[in-house]
N, C-alpha and C positions, 0 to 999 in steps of 0.2 A: 494562552492558545498559540500555539505553533504550526503554522503549514507552507508547504512550500508543492509548486508543481513541476513537472518532470513528462517528457515524452516520450514512451514507451518506443523502443527503438529495435527491438527483438520483431523478428519475421514471424515468429509466433503469436505475438503480444502475450498477455499472461495467462500462459498455459498453465496445466497441472503442477509437474515439478515446480516452477518456481514459485506459482499460487501457493503453494503448502509449504514451504519455505518461507512466505510472505508473511503467511496467515500465523505460522509459529512464531516467527519473530514477533508481530504485533502483540500477541498472546504473554510474550516472554514481560513486556512491562504491564505487569499486573495492575500499576494504581497508575494508569495512562490511558486513557480512552483513545483509539487509534481508528481515523474514519478515511476513508479512499473515496473520491468523487470520480468519477468520469459519464459520460453520455447521459447526465443530467441527472443520474443516482446517486445515492450517497449508501455505501453501507458498512458496515463495522467490519474491519480488517481483518478482525480474527476468526471472523467467520468463513470458510473456504468455501463453500455452495455461493452464499452470498456475492464473495468477491469472483467466483468462475462466472454466476449470472451476470457480472458488469460487461460480459463479453466484450474485453478490451483489447481490439488491435494492434497493430504497428502506426505510429502515428498519431496512436491517442493521446492528447493531456489528461493526464491525473492528478487529482489533488489529494493530499496527505496533510491531514490533522490531528495535530496531537493536542491532548489537554488532559492536564494532571501533574503531579509531584515530577515525574522524570520527564514533560515532552520537551525539553532542551536534547536530552541523550536521546531519547525514542525518537524523534526527526532526524538526529543525524545518521543513526545506524539504518534507520531505514531507506535514506535518503542514498548514503553507503551501497548499500543492497540492492536498489533499483540500477545504479549506475553501473555495477558491475555484473548484473544477471538479467537487466530488461532494458 
């Protein structure tokens, strides 16, 4: 299992557009389970409504965990996405 922590910098937090993109990216790693933890809750990052339900605001630390065959690639791509969009 690989994981990393990222602090959300976007003033709107994880809102609809980037949440949809993040969910789609997480689902693209079919053989790797991707979870996101924030505010004491952990959800499957590929499930948009659960991701939105975390209520992540600016300044919140989120932990992304990847477990599976492509965990290295998944974590690297997700970290790149967060840095570029959130």
